[in-house]
C-alpha positions as CSV (number, residue, x, y, z in Angstrom):
1,X,-4.3,15.7,-8.0
2,X,-6.0,14.7,-4.8
3,X,-4.3,13.3,-1.7
4,X,-5.9,11.4,1.0
5,X,-5.4,9.3,4.1
6,X,-7.3,6.3,5.6
7,X,-6.8,5.9,9.3
8,X,-7.2,2.8,11.5
9,X,-7.8,3.4,15.2
10,X,-7.8,1.3,18.3
11,X,-10.0,3.0,20.8
12,X,-9.1,6.7,20.9
13,X,-5.5,6.2,20.0
14,X,-4.6,6.1,16.3
15,X,-2.8,2.9,15.4
16,X,-2.1,3.1,11.7
17,X,-2.6,5.1,8.5
18,X,-2.4,4.7,4.7
19,X,-1.6,7.7,2.5
20,X,-2.5,7.7,-1.2
21,X,-2.9,10.2,-4.1
22,X,-5.3,10.1,-7.0
23,X,-4.9,11.4,-10.5
24,X,-6.5,10.9,-13.8
25,X,-4.3,7.8,-14.3
26,X,-5.2,6.1,-11.1
27,X,-4.3,5.8,-7.5
28,X,-0.8,5.8,-5.9
29,X,-0.5,4.1,-2.6
30,X,2.2,6.3,-0.9
31,X,2.7,4.6,2.4
32,X,1.2,2.2,4.9
33,X,2.4,2.9,8.5
34,X,1.5,0.3,11.1
35,X,3.2,0.6,14.5
36,X,5.5,-2.2,15.2
37,X,3.5,-3.6,18.2
38,X,0.3,-3.8,15.9
39,X,1.9,-5.6,12.9
40,X,0.7,-9.0,12.0
41,X,-2.8,-8.2,13.1
42,X,-4.3,-7.5,9.6
43,X,-4.5,-3.7,10.1
44,X,-2.3,-3.0,7.0
45,X,-4.4,-5.5,5.0
46,X,-7.6,-3.8,6.1
47,X,-6.2,-0.4,5.1
48,X,-5.1,-1.6,1.6
49,X,-8.4,-3.4,1.0
50,X,-10.3,-0.1,1.7
51,X,-8.2,1.8,-1.0
52,X,-8.7,-1.2,-3.4
53,X,-12.5,-1.0,-3.0
54,X,-12.3,2.7,-3.8
55,X,-10.1,2.1,-6.9
56,X,-12.2,-0.8,-8.2
57,X,-15.4,1.2,-7.8
58,X,-13.8,4.0,-9.9
59,X,-12.2,1.5,-12.3
60,X,-8.7,2.8,-11.7
61,X,-5.3,1.1,-11.3
62,X,-3.1,1.4,-8.3
63,X,0.6,1.9,-8.2
64,X,3.0,1.4,-5.3
65,X,6.5,0.7,-4.3
66,X,7.8,-2.0,-2.0
67,X,10.1,0.2,0.0
68,X,10.9,-0.5,3.5
69,X,11.1,2.2,6.1
70,X,14.6,2.4,7.8
71,X,17.4,0.2,6.7
72,X,16.9,-1.5,3.4
73,X,17.9,-5.0,2.6
74,X,16.7,-7.5,0.0
75,X,14.9,-9.6,2.6
76,X,12.7,-6.6,3.7
77,X,12.0,-5.6,0.1
78,X,11.0,-9.1,-1.0
79,X,8.7,-9.5,2.2
80,X,6.9,-6.3,1.0
81,X,6.7,-7.6,-2.6
82,X,5.0,-10.8,-1.3
83,X,2.7,-8.7,0.9
84,X,1.5,-6.6,-2.1
85,X,1.3,-9.6,-4.4
86,X,-1.5,-10.9,-2.1
87,X,-3.6,-7.9,-3.5
88,X,-2.8,-8.7,-7.1
89,X,-0.1,-6.2,-7.5
90,X,2.6,-7.1,-10.1
91,X,6.1,-6.0,-10.4
92,X,6.9,-3.8,-13.3
93,X,10.4,-2.5,-12.3
94,X,13.1,-3.3,-9.8
95,X,15.3,-0.5,-8.4
96,X,18.2,-0.6,-5.9
97,X,16.1,0.1,-2.8
98,X,12.6,-0.4,-4.0
99,X,10.4,-2.6,-6.3
100,X,7.7,-0.8,-8.2
101,X,4.4,-2.5,-8.5
102,X,1.0,-2.0,-10.2
103,X,-2.5,-3.4,-9.7
104,X,-4.5,-3.3,-12.8
105,X,-8.1,-2.3,-13.0
106,X,-10.4,-5.1,-11.7
107,X,-13.9,-4.1,-12.4
């Protein structure tokens, strides 16, 4: 298994990061961290798109979980589900504090 990180910087100060792992079965998007004061600027979208370009080029699926950091409530989870659906992720399982999603191979 390989793990990696994609970083997004504003000037010299790091602003955001995406962590992922790769196996024979595909990629797992582990986390997307965007500082609160930078949210809504398209940084998270940019990070995810970079990972999806890599996955598409290798013809691999991507798994993730819509799981908010901090306190968990259904509104936060559903907001994350809608966010990931913009990238063609589909729900395959709902848990108590997370929704598990998969983006199929798009070659």
